[in-house]
C-alpha positions as CSV (number, residue, x, y, z in Angstrom):
1,X,52.2,19.3,-37.7
2,X,51.8,15.5,-36.8
3,X,51.0,16.4,-33.0
4,X,48.7,18.9,-34.3
5,X,46.9,16.6,-36.6
6,X,46.5,14.1,-34.0
7,X,44.9,16.7,-31.8
8,X,42.6,17.7,-34.5
9,X,41.4,14.5,-35.9
10,X,41.4,12.3,-32.7
11,X,41.6,14.0,-29.4
12,X,39.0,16.8,-30.3
13,X,36.4,14.6,-31.8
14,X,36.8,12.4,-28.7
15,X,36.4,15.2,-26.4
16,X,33.3,16.2,-28.5
17,X,31.7,13.0,-28.1
18,X,32.1,12.8,-24.3
19,X,30.7,16.3,-24.1
20,X,27.6,15.3,-26.3
21,X,27.3,12.1,-24.2
22,X,27.0,13.7,-20.9
23,X,25.0,16.6,-22.0
24,X,22.3,13.9,-23.4
25,X,22.7,12.1,-20.1
26,X,21.7,15.2,-18.3
27,X,19.0,16.1,-20.6
28,X,17.2,12.9,-20.0
29,X,14.2,13.9,-17.9
30,X,13.7,17.2,-19.7
31,X,13.5,15.3,-22.9
32,X,10.6,13.2,-21.3
33,X,9.0,16.2,-19.8
34,X,9.3,14.9,-16.4
35,X,9.7,17.6,-13.5
36,X,13.1,17.0,-12.3
37,X,16.2,18.5,-10.4
38,X,18.8,19.6,-12.9
39,X,22.2,17.6,-12.9
40,X,25.7,18.3,-13.8
41,X,29.1,16.3,-14.2
42,X,30.3,14.3,-12.2
43,X,27.8,14.1,-9.5
44,X,24.6,14.8,-11.1
45,X,21.9,16.3,-8.9
46,X,24.1,15.5,-5.8
47,X,26.5,18.4,-6.1
48,X,28.2,19.2,-2.7
49,X,27.7,15.6,-1.6
50,X,30.4,14.8,0.9
51,X,31.9,18.2,0.9
52,X,28.9,20.6,1.9
53,X,26.0,18.3,2.5
54,X,25.2,14.7,3.6
55,X,23.4,12.5,0.7
56,X,20.4,12.4,3.0
57,X,19.9,16.3,3.1
58,X,20.3,16.4,-0.8
59,X,17.6,13.8,-1.3
60,X,15.3,15.5,1.4
61,X,15.7,18.7,-0.5
62,X,14.6,17.2,-3.8
63,X,11.8,15.4,-2.2
64,X,10.5,18.6,-0.3
65,X,10.8,20.6,-3.8
66,X,8.7,18.1,-5.7
67,X,6.3,16.5,-3.3
68,X,3.4,18.9,-3.8
69,X,4.2,19.1,-7.4
70,X,4.0,15.4,-8.7
71,X,4.0,12.1,-7.3
72,X,7.4,11.4,-8.8
73,X,10.4,13.4,-9.9
74,X,13.3,13.0,-11.8
75,X,16.9,13.5,-10.7
76,X,20.5,12.2,-11.3
77,X,22.2,10.0,-8.9
78,X,25.8,10.8,-10.3
79,X,25.6,9.9,-14.0
80,X,22.3,7.7,-13.7
81,X,18.8,9.1,-14.4
82,X,16.7,8.1,-11.4
83,X,13.0,8.6,-10.5
84,X,12.2,9.7,-6.9
85,X,8.9,8.8,-5.5
86,X,7.3,11.1,-3.6
87,X,3.8,9.9,-3.1
88,X,3.0,7.2,-0.6
89,X,0.4,5.4,-2.6
90,X,2.9,5.2,-5.6
91,X,5.6,3.9,-3.0
92,X,3.0,1.0,-2.5
93,X,2.5,0.5,-6.1
94,X,6.4,0.2,-6.7
95,X,7.2,-1.9,-3.6
96,X,4.1,-4.2,-3.3
97,X,1.4,-4.0,-5.9
98,X,3.5,-3.9,-9.0
99,X,6.7,-5.7,-7.5
100,X,7.2,-8.0,-10.5
101,X,7.8,-4.9,-12.6
102,X,10.4,-3.6,-10.0
103,X,11.7,-6.9,-8.4
104,X,15.5,-6.1,-8.7
105,X,17.7,-3.5,-6.9
106,X,20.1,-2.8,-9.8
107,X,23.2,-3.6,-7.7
108,X,26.3,-4.6,-9.5
109,X,27.8,-8.1,-8.7
110,X,30.1,-10.5,-10.5
111,X,29.0,-14.1,-9.4
112,X,31.9,-15.6,-11.6
113,X,35.0,-13.6,-10.6
114,X,33.8,-12.2,-7.2
115,X,31.3,-14.8,-5.9
116,X,31.1,-13.2,-2.5
117,X,29.3,-10.3,-4.1
118,X,26.5,-12.5,-5.3
119,X,24.5,-12.3,-2.1
120,X,20.8,-12.0,-1.6
121,X,20.9,-8.2,-1.4
122,X,22.3,-7.8,-4.8
123,X,21.5,-10.7,-7.0
124,X,18.6,-10.5,-9.3
125,X,16.1,-12.3,-11.5
126,X,15.1,-15.9,-10.8
127,X,18.5,-16.3,-8.8
128,X,17.0,-14.0,-6.2
129,X,13.7,-15.8,-6.1
130,X,15.4,-19.1,-5.6
131,X,17.7,-17.8,-2.8
132,X,14.9,-15.8,-1.0
133,X,12.6,-18.9,-1.1
134,X,15.7,-20.9,0.4
135,X,16.5,-18.4,3.0
136,X,13.2,-17.1,4.3
137,X,12.9,-20.1,6.5
138,X,16.1,-19.4,8.3
139,X,14.7,-15.9,9.6
140,X,11.5,-17.3,11.1
141,X,10.7,-16.3,14.7
142,X,11.4,-19.9,15.7
143,X,14.9,-20.1,14.0
144,X,15.8,-16.4,15.5
145,X,14.8,-17.7,19.0
146,X,17.2,-20.5,18.5
147,X,20.2,-18.1,18.2
148,X,18.7,-15.9,21.1
149,X,21.1,-17.8,23.8
150,X,24.2,-17.0,21.7
151,X,22.9,-13.1,21.8
152,X,22.6,-13.4,25.6
153,X,26.0,-14.3,26.3
154,X,27.3,-11.6,24.2
155,X,24.9,-9.2,26.1
156,X,26.8,-10.2,29.3
157,X,30.0,-9.4,27.8
158,X,28.6,-6.0,26.8
159,X,27.7,-5.1,30.4
160,X,31.3,-6.0,31.4
161,X,32.7,-3.7,28.9
162,X,30.5,-0.9,30.1
163,X,31.4,-1.6,33.6
164,X,35.0,-0.9,32.8
165,X,34.3,2.5,31.6
166,X,32.1,3.2,34.7
167,X,35.0,2.0,37.0
168,X,37.3,4.4,35.2
169,X,34.7,7.3,35.2
170,X,35.2,7.8,31.5
171,X,32.9,9.0,28.9
172,X,31.9,6.2,26.5
173,X,32.3,6.2,22.7
174,X,28.9,4.7,22.5
175,X,29.4,4.0,18.6
176,X,32.4,2.0,19.0
177,X,30.8,-0.1,22.0
178,X,27.8,-0.8,19.9
179,X,29.9,-1.8,17.2
180,X,31.8,-4.2,19.0
181,X,28.5,-5.6,20.6
182,X,26.9,-6.2,17.2
183,X,30.3,-7.5,15.7
184,X,30.3,-10.3,18.5
185,X,26.7,-11.0,18.0
186,X,27.0,-11.2,14.2
187,X,30.1,-13.1,14.3
188,X,28.9,-15.7,16.7
189,X,25.4,-16.0,15.2
190,X,26.4,-16.0,11.5
191,X,29.9,-17.8,11.7
192,X,30.1,-19.3,15.0
193,X,33.1,-17.0,15.7
194,X,34.3,-15.7,19.0
195,X,35.3,-12.4,17.8
196,X,36.0,-11.0,21.3
197,X,35.5,-7.3,20.0
198,X,34.3,-6.3,23.3
199,X,37.1,-7.8,25.4
200,X,39.8,-6.6,23.0
201,X,38.1,-3.4,22.1
202,X,38.3,-4.3,18.4
203,X,38.8,-7.3,16.1
204,X,39.5,-8.3,12.5
205,X,35.9,-8.5,11.7
206,X,35.5,-4.8,12.9
207,X,38.5,-3.8,10.8
208,X,36.9,-5.3,7.8
209,X,33.5,-3.8,8.5
210,X,35.0,-0.4,8.8
211,X,36.6,-0.6,5.4
212,X,33.3,-1.5,3.8
213,X,31.2,1.0,5.4
214,X,33.8,3.8,5.5
215,X,35.6,3.7,2.1
216,X,38.4,5.9,1.0
217,X,37.4,8.6,-1.7
218,X,38.7,6.3,-4.4
219,X,36.5,3.3,-3.3
220,X,33.6,5.6,-3.0
221,X,34.2,6.7,-6.6
222,X,34.2,3.0,-7.9
223,X,30.7,2.5,-6.0
224,X,29.3,5.2,-7.8
225,X,31.0,4.2,-11.1
226,X,29.4,0.5,-10.5
227,X,26.0,2.2,-9.8
228,X,26.1,4.4,-12.8
229,X,27.5,1.9,-15.3
230,X,26.5,-1.3,-14.2
231,X,26.5,-3.2,-17.5
232,X,29.8,-1.7,-18.5
233,X,31.2,-2.9,-15.2
234,X,29.8,-6.6,-16.0
235,X,31.5,-6.5,-19.4
236,X,34.8,-5.3,-18.0
237,X,34.3,-8.1,-15.2
238,X,35.2,-5.6,-12.5
239,X,35.5,-6.6,-8.9
240,X,33.5,-5.2,-6.1
241,X,35.1,-6.2,-3.0
242,X,38.9,-5.7,-2.1
243,X,40.4,-8.9,-3.1
244,X,41.7,-9.8,0.4
245,X,38.3,-9.3,2.0
246,X,37.0,-11.6,-0.5
247,X,39.6,-14.1,0.1
248,X,39.2,-13.8,3.9
249,X,35.5,-15.0,3.7
250,X,36.3,-17.5,0.7
251,X,38.7,-19.1,3.2
252,X,37.0,-18.6,6.5
253,X,33.5,-20.2,5.6
254,X,34.6,-23.3,3.7
255,X,37.1,-24.1,6.3
256,X,34.5,-23.8,9.1
257,X,31.9,-25.9,7.3
258,X,34.5,-28.5,6.4
259,X,35.4,-28.8,10.2
260,X,31.8,-28.9,11.3
261,X,30.9,-31.5,8.9
262,X,33.9,-33.6,9.5
263,X,33.6,-33.6,13.3
264,X,29.9,-33.6,13.5
265,X,29.8,-30.1,15.2
266,X,26.4,-28.2,15.2
267,X,25.9,-24.9,16.6
268,X,22.7,-22.8,17.0
269,X,23.6,-20.2,14.2
270,X,23.1,-18.9,10.8
271,X,25.7,-20.8,9.3
272,X,24.4,-24.2,10.7
273,X,21.3,-23.4,8.8
274,X,23.1,-22.6,5.6
275,X,25.0,-26.0,5.8
276,X,21.6,-27.7,6.0
277,X,20.6,-25.9,2.8
278,X,23.9,-27.0,1.4
279,X,23.2,-30.5,2.1
280,X,19.6,-31.1,2.0
281,X,18.1,-28.0,0.4
282,X,15.8,-27.3,3.5
283,X,16.3,-26.3,7.2
284,X,12.7,-27.8,8.0
285,X,11.4,-31.2,8.0
286,X,12.9,-34.8,7.9
287,X,15.5,-36.2,5.8
288,X,12.6,-37.5,3.4
289,X,11.7,-33.9,2.7
290,X,15.1,-33.0,1.4
291,X,15.0,-30.9,-1.8
292,X,17.4,-31.6,-4.8
293,X,17.9,-27.8,-5.0
294,X,20.5,-27.1,-2.7
295,X,22.9,-24.3,-2.3
296,X,26.7,-24.3,-3.6
297,X,29.5,-23.4,-1.2
298,X,29.9,-20.0,-2.9
299,X,26.3,-19.2,-2.1
300,X,26.8,-20.3,1.4
301,X,29.8,-17.9,1.7
302,X,28.1,-14.9,-0.1
303,X,24.9,-15.2,2.4
304,X,27.2,-15.5,5.4
305,X,29.0,-12.5,4.1
306,X,25.7,-10.5,3.7
307,X,24.3,-11.4,7.0
308,X,27.5,-9.8,8.5
309,X,27.3,-6.7,6.1
310,X,23.6,-6.1,6.7
311,X,23.5,-6.8,10.3
312,X,26.6,-5.0,11.6
313,X,26.6,-1.4,10.7
314,X,22.8,-0.9,10.7
315,X,22.0,-2.5,14.0
316,X,25.0,-0.7,15.7
317,X,23.8,2.6,14.1
318,X,20.2,2.1,15.6
319,X,21.7,1.2,19.0
320,X,23.8,4.1,19.1
321,X,21.1,6.6,18.2
322,X,18.6,5.1,20.6
323,X,21.0,5.4,23.6
324,X,21.7,9.0,22.6
325,X,18.1,9.9,22.6
326,X,17.5,8.1,25.8
327,X,20.4,10.1,27.4
328,X,18.9,13.3,25.9
329,X,15.5,12.5,27.1
330,X,15.8,11.3,30.8
331,X,12.1,11.0,31.3
332,X,11.7,8.7,28.5
333,X,14.8,7.0,29.7
334,X,13.2,6.3,33.1
335,X,9.8,5.3,31.8
336,X,11.5,2.6,29.6
337,X,13.7,1.5,32.5
338,X,10.6,1.2,34.6
339,X,9.1,-1.1,31.9
340,X,12.1,-3.2,31.8
341,X,12.1,-3.6,35.5
342,X,8.6,-4.6,35.6
343,X,8.9,-7.0,32.9
344,X,11.8,-8.8,34.4
345,X,10.0,-9.0,37.6
346,X,7.6,-11.4,36.0
347,X,10.6,-13.5,34.5
348,X,12.7,-14.1,37.3
349,X,14.9,-11.0,36.5
350,X,16.2,-12.4,33.2
351,X,15.9,-11.0,29.8
352,X,14.4,-13.8,27.8
353,X,13.0,-13.8,24.3
354,X,9.5,-13.8,25.8
355,X,10.3,-11.1,28.0
356,X,11.5,-8.7,25.2
357,X,8.1,-9.4,23.5
358,X,6.2,-7.9,26.5
359,X,8.4,-4.6,26.3
360,X,6.0,-2.7,24.1
361,X,7.3,0.9,25.1
362,X,10.7,-0.3,24.4
363,X,9.7,-1.3,20.9
364,X,8.1,2.1,20.4
365,X,11.5,3.6,21.2
366,X,13.3,1.4,18.7
367,X,10.6,2.5,16.1
368,X,10.9,6.1,16.8
369,X,14.7,5.8,16.4
370,X,14.6,3.9,13.3
371,X,12.2,6.8,12.2
372,X,14.7,9.7,12.9
373,X,17.8,7.8,12.2
374,X,17.0,5.0,9.5
375,X,20.2,3.2,9.1
376,X,19.4,2.6,5.3
377,X,18.0,6.0,4.2
378,X,16.6,5.0,0.8
379,X,15.1,2.0,-0.9
380,X,16.0,1.5,-4.5
381,X,14.4,-0.5,-7.2
382,X,15.0,-1.0,-10.9
383,X,12.3,-1.3,-13.6
384,X,12.5,-4.9,-14.9
385,X,10.7,-3.7,-18.2
386,X,9.3,-0.5,-19.8
387,X,6.6,0.6,-17.2
388,X,4.0,3.2,-17.7
389,X,3.2,5.9,-15.4
390,X,0.2,8.2,-15.6
391,X,1.5,10.8,-13.3
392,X,4.0,12.1,-14.5
393,X,2.9,10.8,-18.0
394,X,6.0,8.8,-19.0
395,X,7.1,5.3,-19.7
396,X,10.1,4.3,-17.8
397,X,12.7,2.4,-19.7
398,X,13.9,-1.0,-18.6
399,X,16.6,-0.7,-15.8
400,X,15.5,2.7,-14.8
401,X,16.3,3.2,-11.1
402,X,13.3,4.2,-8.9
403,X,14.2,5.6,-5.4
404,X,12.1,5.9,-2.3
405,X,13.5,8.7,-0.1
406,X,13.0,6.9,3.5
407,X,14.9,9.3,5.3
408,X,13.0,12.4,3.8
409,X,9.5,10.5,4.2
410,X,10.2,9.8,7.8
411,X,11.3,13.5,8.6
412,X,8.2,15.0,6.6
413,X,6.6,17.4,9.2
414,X,3.3,17.0,7.4
415,X,3.4,13.4,8.3
416,X,5.4,13.5,11.5
417,X,4.8,17.0,13.2
418,X,7.9,18.3,14.7
419,X,9.9,15.6,13.3
420,X,13.2,16.4,15.0
421,X,11.6,15.7,18.4
422,X,12.1,12.2,19.7
423,X,8.7,11.0,20.6
424,X,8.0,7.2,21.1
425,X,4.2,7.9,21.5
426,X,4.2,8.2,17.6
427,X,4.3,4.5,17.6
428,X,1.3,3.6,19.7
429,X,-1.1,1.3,18.0
430,X,-3.4,4.2,17.5
431,X,-0.9,6.5,16.2
432,X,0.2,3.8,13.6
433,X,-3.3,3.1,12.5
434,X,-4.0,7.0,11.8
435,X,-1.0,7.1,9.4
436,X,-0.3,5.9,5.9
437,X,1.1,2.5,6.1
438,X,4.1,3.5,3.9
439,X,5.1,6.6,5.9
440,X,7.4,4.1,7.9
441,X,9.9,2.0,6.0
442,X,13.2,1.3,7.9
443,X,13.3,-2.1,6.3
444,X,11.6,-1.5,3.0
445,X,8.5,-3.4,2.1
446,X,7.1,-6.0,0.0
447,X,8.6,-9.1,-1.2
448,X,12.0,-7.7,-1.3
449,X,12.0,-6.1,2.3
450,X,14.9,-6.8,4.6
451,X,15.0,-10.6,5.4
452,X,16.7,-10.1,8.7
453,X,14.2,-7.5,10.0
454,X,13.1,-9.7,12.9
455,X,16.8,-10.6,13.9
456,X,17.9,-6.7,13.7
457,X,14.9,-5.6,15.9
458,X,15.6,-8.3,18.5
459,X,19.2,-7.4,18.8
460,X,18.6,-3.7,19.2
461,X,15.7,-4.4,21.6
462,X,17.9,-6.8,23.6
463,X,21.0,-4.4,23.5
464,X,19.0,-1.5,25.1
465,X,17.1,-3.7,27.7
466,X,20.3,-5.2,28.8
467,X,22.0,-1.7,29.3
468,X,19.0,0.2,30.8
469,X,18.6,-2.6,33.4
470,X,22.2,-1.8,34.4
471,X,23.2,1.5,33.6
472,X,21.9,5.1,33.5
473,X,23.0,7.5,30.4
474,X,23.6,11.1,30.3
475,X,24.9,13.2,27.4
476,X,28.8,13.7,28.1
477,X,30.4,17.4,28.0
478,X,32.6,16.0,25.4
479,X,29.7,15.6,22.8
480,X,28.7,18.5,20.4
481,X,25.0,19.3,20.5
482,X,22.8,19.5,18.5
483,X,23.8,16.6,16.4
484,X,25.5,17.2,13.2
485,X,25.8,14.4,10.6
486,X,29.3,13.5,9.3
487,X,28.9,14.5,5.7
488,X,31.9,12.7,4.6
489,X,30.1,9.1,4.2
490,X,26.8,7.9,3.1
491,X,25.8,6.4,6.4
492,X,24.2,7.9,9.5
493,X,27.1,8.8,11.6
494,X,27.6,11.5,14.0
495,X,30.1,14.4,13.6
496,X,32.6,13.9,16.5
497,X,30.9,11.0,17.7
498,X,28.3,10.1,20.4
499,X,29.8,10.4,23.8
500,X,27.7,9.4,26.9
501,X,28.4,9.4,30.7
502,X,27.3,6.2,32.3
503,X,26.7,5.2,35.9
504,X,25.3,2.1,37.3
505,X,21.6,2.2,38.1
506,X,22.2,1.1,41.7
507,X,24.9,3.9,42.2
508,X,24.3,6.6,44.7
509,X,23.3,9.8,43.1
């Protein structure tokens, strides 16, 4: 009887309470009379994600279902009621016009117990504003040009790596080589590290990045838990990063900073600029213009980490898809190579910072790649306070997540006819002016857009120019066509990989 009584008086009421809590969660948008996609435990409106569908395709389906019905529709991102914006004017309102109402991303971080997680992408409130103001001068055109020589050195190593595959007459796993390239660029420009990923076909930083961007099912579940129960996670003081990865950066960066300061070493990299912000509070001006508001060592570590996090996977993904589309569209590849050759002829055959600025068709190729395959497929903002919408007629509660489905918008056939066709001419100045300004958002927009946008675009553009100048690409028989996204993860990755055959440009046909 004792066991039965326990079941009746404790377990059953607990189960009933959990049931009512879940039911109430998934009636949120119906109670507010907002058009919405229904949800169910545990994935909300994302049922089938990772097993039957890629996350992008589920969000695209919701977008297509409601874009002619309402400027914004509700859905459930796992257990979290989320509002998807389907109207481009409302996108502008959220990201720019009413930015102060949607300033934060709603990303969980734990500054006290996991300081590496308190980086610019995640942090909120006035702490974000302080960091953004301090870091923005480190990403000006002048500062990025300051790092370009380092990028050029890695470019030479990238060509040598491709050469090895050409000499062996082997198809190239382009995603891996692009990852090695971007890892070496980021490692050198962010930390002053010689990762040697291209020489050794892998590195410790590559292994760390793979763990972060290709999480195990259990790690992925934790990420969704942090997203759905951010405040509970904070109360429980949960850690976001695996402890060994956090310790790696909490050891590497302070040791590097200490070495540079003791030995008066300076390097043209992002870490050097962060050291200036730590010691002087500014990266510009003279000693007399130093600010009393400086960065702590923990803040230096966190920003170095997010530079690696934001610059590695996204850039290698964009470069991978760009090379695939050039291989799959030989006439576009030849036109791009012609532009590269023509520009280099005016710059003594060298790919300089100034030469890249003249490669306008190459820029169109990069933009069209980012349209079809945006590395960051949605932009999320959290309501900082109660916010009134007129259509749909609803007052959003504080902390409600608002999502802009970048992938779906950039694949909308009403905005981009025949959206699956790779066409760089969509990004001529005339074509851009003919479209809504918020139909292309690979880096977000507004005050909280991607701070590293200039660096990322330069890196991708440089990588393509360097490779097109030396090699000709065709799709390999080892590759499965048409492309199919790997549904097992949230990133833009191809099932079976991207395999290309590579020949030197001057080789005999």
